[in-house]
Structures are given as structure tokens and as C-alpha cells.
N, C-alpha and C positions, 0 to 999 in steps of 0.2 A: 210537878204535881204533888200535892201533899199526900202522904200515905193515909191520912184520915179520910180523904175523899176518894172512895172507890165505887165504881158502878159495874163491877163484874157481873156478867150474866144479864144485864139490863139492856134494853133497846132504847136508843135515843134517836129521835127524828129531828133533823135540822132542815127546816124550810128556809130556802135561800142559802143553802149550803155551798153553792158555787161562788158566792161573793167573797169579798175580803173578810168580813166579820164572821160570816157563816162558816167559811172553810176553817178559820182559826178555832171556832167553837167545835166544829166536827173533830178536828185533830185533838183538841183538849179532852173531849168526851171519850174518844178512843183511847187516849193515853191513860184515862181513868178506868179503862176496862170495859166500856160500853161497846156494844155492837151498834154501829152508826148507820142510819139510813140518811143519805145526803139527797135532798130534793132540790131541783133547780131546772132551769130551762136550757142551759148549755151542756150538751152531752160531752163536749170536749173538755170543758172546765170540770165537769163532774168526774170524768175519768182521771183528770189530774189530781183532784182532791183524794179520790180513793187510792190512787197510787202513792200519794204523799202519806196517807194513813198507813198503808202497807200491812195491815193486820190480817188480811185474808178473810175477814168476817164482815166488813162493812160493805155497803152497796150504794150505787147511785141509782136513783129513780127519777127519770125525766118527769117534770111536773111544772105546771103553771099555777101558782097559788091563787090566781085571780079567777080560776075556772073550777067550779064545783066538781064537774065530771073528772077533771084531771086529778083533783085531790082524792076523789073516791077511787079512781084507778090506782093511785099511789098507795093508798091504804091497803088495797087488796094485794098489791105486789109485795108490800112489806110483810103482811100477815102470812103470805105464802112462802116467804124466803126462810 
């Protein structure tokens, strides 16, 4: 990751963060210093992504992006974290 691209202290939300592309994006954002909220339907894959990030700051939030109530709940969980 380039030293010119830093996200220290910022929060990044990755919807679909348990998939192949989303998990790669989540890891890259965390490497740039962001606190990452990984949203996805699979709790098992979500835990795997958070473990791979390994920064102790990121979190997995179970969420179905096709369901408005699920997205609202996810937003609340992220803002309370």
C-alpha cells in the first residue's frame, strides 16, 4: 500500500465484505489504517475476514444488503461500536 494513501482514524464500511472482492477490499482498507466494518450474510466468512485483517479494530456486522431493516440495524451497530 502506498504511503500516500492513508485512512488512519477513518471508518470504512464494506458491503459484501465476506465475498472474494469485498474481503480483499476490506483487507486493503485496513492496511491503509481504516477501521473496517465488514457487512455480509455469512457469519463464518465474516469472522474469517476479521481474523485475516487482525487489527483488533475492525468488526463483522451480519447484514443482508437487500433488506432495508437489516441495513438500518447494521448502521446502528456500526455507529455504536
